[in-house]
FIDREN-423396 format. One line per 10 residues: their letters; for each residue y, x, z of N, C-alpha, C. Coordinates in Angstrom, 1 decimal, padded with zeros to 4 digits, m for minus. Each point is the difference from the previous one (the first is absolute). Example, Ala and Ser with C-alpha at 12.3 -4.5 7.8 and 13.67 -1.06 7.14 Angstrom:
AS	m005.7,013.2,007.8,001.2,m000.9,000.0,001.2,000.9,000.0; 001.1,m000.4,m000.7,001.1,000.9,000.0,001.1,m000.8,000.8 $
! end
This chain:
MLSNTRPPKA	017.7,003.1,015.6,001.0,m001.0,m000.7,m000.2,000.0,m001.4; m000.1,m000.9,m000.7,m000.1,m000.2,m001.2,001.6,000.2,m001.1; m000.2,000.5,m000.8,001.4,000.6,m000.6,m000.3,m000.9,m001.3; 001.2,m000.7,m000.6,000.0,m000.9,m001.2,m000.2,000.8,m001.5; m000.1,001.3,000.4,000.0,001.0,m001.4,m001.6,000.3,000.0; m000.4,000.0,m001.1,m001.6,000.3,m000.2,000.2,001.0,m001.2; m000.6,001.2,000.4,m000.5,000.9,m001.1,m000.5,m000.3,m001.2; 000.3,000.2,m001.3,m000.4,m000.5,m001.4,m001.3,m000.2,m000.2; m000.7,m000.9,m000.5,m001.3,m000.2,m000.2,m001.1,001.6,m000.3; 000.5,000.1,m000.8,m000.4,001.5,m000.4,m000.5,000.9,001.2 $
ARVSNENSLL	001.4,000.0,000.8,m000.4,001.0,001.3,m001.1,m001.0,000.7; m000.1,m001.0,000.3,m000.7,m000.8,001.0,m001.2,m000.2,m000.4; m000.2,000.6,m001.3,m001.4,000.0,m000.9,m000.7,001.1,000.2; 000.6,001.2,m000.3,m000.3,001.0,m000.2,m000.6,000.9,001.7; 000.6,m000.9,001.0,m000.3,000.1,001.5,m001.4,000.0,m000.2; m001.0,000.8,000.5,m001.4,m000.2,000.2,m000.1,m000.6,001.1; 000.6,m000.3,000.9,000.2,m000.9,001.3,000.2,m001.4,m000.3; 000.3,m000.4,m001.3,000.5,m001.4,m000.3,m000.9,m001.4,000.4; 000.6,m000.9,m000.1,m000.9,m001.3,000.4,m001.2,m000.1,m001.4; 000.8,000.1,m001.1,m000.6,000.0,m001.4,m000.9,001.1,m000.1 $
RAFQARLEAL	000.1,001.2,000.7,m001.0,001.0,m000.2,m001.2,m000.4,000.6; 000.3,m000.4,001.5,m001.2,m000.5,000.8,m000.7,m001.2,m000.7; 000.6,m000.9,m000.5,m000.3,m001.3,m000.5,m001.1,000.3,m001.2; 000.3,001.2,m000.6,m000.6,000.4,m001.4,m001.2,000.5,000.7; 000.0,001.1,000.8,m001.3,000.8,001.0,m001.0,m001.1,000.4; 000.7,m001.1,000.8,m001.2,m001.2,000.5,m000.7,m000.5,m001.0; 000.9,m000.4,m001.2,m000.7,m001.0,m000.9,m001.0,001.5,m000.8; 000.3,000.9,m000.3,m000.9,000.9,m000.7,m001.0,000.3,000.8; m000.2,000.2,001.3,m001.0,000.0,001.0,m000.7,m000.8,000.0; 000.6,m001.5,m000.1,m000.7,m001.5,m000.2,m001.5,000.3,m001.4 $
RSESGLSRRA	001.2,000.5,m000.9,m000.3,000.1,m001.1,m002.0,000.7,m000.3; 000.6,001.3,000.8,m001.0,001.3,000.0,m001.3,m000.6,000.5; 000.4,m000.7,001.5,m000.9,m000.5,000.5,m001.1,m000.9,m000.6; 000.9,m000.8,m001.0,m001.1,m001.0,m001.0,m000.9,000.3,m000.6; 000.5,001.6,m000.4,m000.8,000.7,m000.9,000.4,m000.6,m001.6; 001.0,m000.5,m000.2,000.7,m000.6,m001.5,000.7,001.1,m000.4; 000.0,000.0,m001.3,001.4,000.9,m000.7,001.0,m001.0,m000.1; 001.3,000.8,m000.1,001.4,m000.8,000.1,m000.1,m001.2,m000.8; m000.4,m000.1,m001.1,m000.4,m000.7,m001.0,m000.5,m001.6,000.5; m001.5,000.4,000.6,m000.6,m000.6,000.4,000.4,m001.2,001.3 $
FADRLGIPRS	000.9,001.4,001.0,000.5,m000.8,001.3,001.4,m000.9,m000.6; 000.8,000.3,m001.0,000.7,m000.9,m000.6,m000.5,m001.6,m000.3; m001.3,000.2,m000.7,m000.4,m001.1,m000.3,m000.6,m001.0,001.3; m000.7,000.9,000.9,m000.4,m000.5,000.8,001.2,m001.1,000.9; 001.3,000.8,000.1,001.0,m000.4,001.0,000.7,m001.2,m001.3; m000.4,m000.4,m000.9,000.6,m001.1,m001.1,001.4,000.5,m000.3; 000.3,001.3,m000.4,001.4,000.1,m000.4,m000.5,001.0,m001.2; 001.1,000.3,m001.3,m000.1,000.4,m001.0,m000.1,001.5,000.4; m000.7,000.9,m000.5,m000.3,001.7,000.1,001.2,000.4,m000.1; 001.4,m000.6,m000.6,000.9,000.9,m000.3,000.9,m000.6,001.5 $
SYFHLMSDAG	m000.4,m001.0,000.4,000.9,m000.6,001.3,m000.1,001.3,001.1; m001.6,000.0,000.1,m000.7,001.0,001.1,000.5,001.5,m000.2; 000.3,000.2,m001.2,000.3,001.8,m000.3,001.4,000.0,000.3; 000.8,m001.3,m000.4,001.4,000.1,000.7,000.1,000.0,001.3; m000.6,m000.8,000.8,m000.2,000.0,001.4,000.1,001.1,000.6; m000.8,001.1,m000.6,m000.5,001.1,000.2,001.1,001.3,m000.3; 000.7,m000.6,m001.1,000.8,001.2,000.1,001.5,m000.3,000.8; 000.9,001.4,m000.2,001.1,000.1,000.4,001.2,m001.3,m000.1; m000.6,m000.6,m001.0,000.9,m001.5,m000.5,m000.6,m001.0,000.8; m001.0,000.0,001.0,m000.5,m000.9,000.4,000.7,m000.9,001.0 $
NPSLDTVEFI	m000.1,m001.3,000.1,001.0,m000.5,001.2,m000.5,m001.4,000.1; m001.4,m000.3,000.6,m000.4,m000.9,000.3,000.8,m001.1,000.9; m000.2,m001.7,m000.5,000.7,m000.7,000.8,m000.8,000.0,001.1; 000.4,m001.0,000.8,m000.9,m000.6,001.4,m000.7,m000.9,m000.4; 000.1,m000.6,m001.2,m001.0,m001.0,m000.5,m001.5,000.7,m000.9; 000.4,001.1,m000.6,m000.7,001.2,m000.8,m001.0,000.5,001.3; 000.5,000.5,001.0,m000.7,000.5,001.2,m000.9,m001.0,000.5; 000.2,m001.0,000.5,m000.9,m001.0,000.1,m001.0,m000.4,m000.8; 000.4,m000.4,m001.4,m001.3,000.1,m000.8,m001.0,000.9,000.2; 000.7,001.5,m000.2,m000.8,001.1,m000.1,m000.7,000.0,001.3 $
AERVGVHPSA	000.3,m000.4,001.1,m000.7,m000.1,001.1,m001.2,m001.2,000.1; 000.5,m000.9,m000.5,m001.1,m000.8,000.3,m000.9,000.2,m001.1; m000.3,000.3,m001.2,m000.8,000.6,m001.0,m000.7,000.7,000.4; 000.1,001.3,001.1,m000.5,001.1,000.4,m000.5,m000.2,001.4; 000.1,m000.9,000.7,m000.6,m000.7,001.3,000.8,000.6,000.9; 001.2,000.1,000.1,000.7,000.8,001.3,001.3,m001.0,000.4; 000.4,000.3,001.0,001.3,m000.6,000.4,001.2,000.7,m000.9; 001.0,m000.6,m000.3,000.8,000.9,m000.4,000.6,001.4,000.7; 000.1,m000.4,001.1,000.5,001.3,001.0,m000.6,001.3,m000.1; m001.7,m000.4,m000.5,m000.9,000.9,m000.3,000.6,001.2,m001.1 $
LFPLPGECSS	000.8,m000.8,m000.8,000.4,000.8,m001.1,001.3,001.0,000.2; 000.3,m000.1,001.2,001.3,001.0,000.3,m000.4,000.7,001.5; 000.9,001.1,000.3,m000.6,000.8,001.1,000.6,m000.7,001.2; m000.9,000.3,001.0,000.5,m000.3,001.2,001.0,000.6,000.5; 001.0,m000.6,001.3,001.4,000.4,000.2,m000.5,001.6,000.4; 001.2,000.7,m000.6,000.1,001.3,000.8,m000.9,001.1,m001.5; m000.9,m000.3,m000.8,m000.4,000.2,m001.1,000.6,000.4,m000.9; 001.0,m000.8,m000.1,001.0,000.7,m001.2,001.6,m000.5,000.1; 000.5,001.1,m000.1,001.5,m000.1,000.1,000.6,000.5,m001.4; 001.2,m000.7,m000.2,000.5,000.0,m001.3,001.3,001.0,000.5 $
QGDEPIPPKG	000.4,001.1,m001.1,001.1,000.9,000.2,001.2,m001.2,000.9; 000.4,000.7,001.1,001.1,m000.8,000.7,m000.4,m001.1,000.8; m000.9,m000.7,m000.3,m000.5,m001.1,000.8,m000.3,000.1,001.4; 000.4,m001.1,000.5,m000.7,000.3,001.5,m000.8,m001.4,000.5; m000.9,000.2,000.7,m001.1,m001.1,000.4,000.9,m001.0,000.7; 000.1,m001.2,m000.1,000.8,m001.0,000.4,m001.0,m000.5,001.1; 000.8,m000.1,001.3,m001.0,m000.3,001.2,m000.5,m001.5,000.0; m001.0,m000.5,000.7,m000.3,m001.7,m000.3,001.0,m000.3,000.9; 000.2,m001.3,000.0,001.1,m001.2,000.5,m001.2,m000.3,001.3; 000.7,000.1,001.0,m000.5,m000.7,001.2,m000.2,000.8,001.2 $
! end
């Protein structure tokens, strides 16, 4: 059951299994596979280098628009930037069962 209380952002972000950490790991893997430096990868994405470095920091909080934009630029479906169900679980979160 979902609760209305959430841990502070710092607690969520520091969790190694957070969705943000998974997103960052997938993005870094795509960058590494491309053989580009972080700066060159930011240029390929068409975003300012500072924005890329911000995304990869604890303060990163990409919007869905940003996720879709990045996915389009690297040629993957936006869901490819996130873990499969069961691969990532934040503190205290339980999977939401599918409807139907």
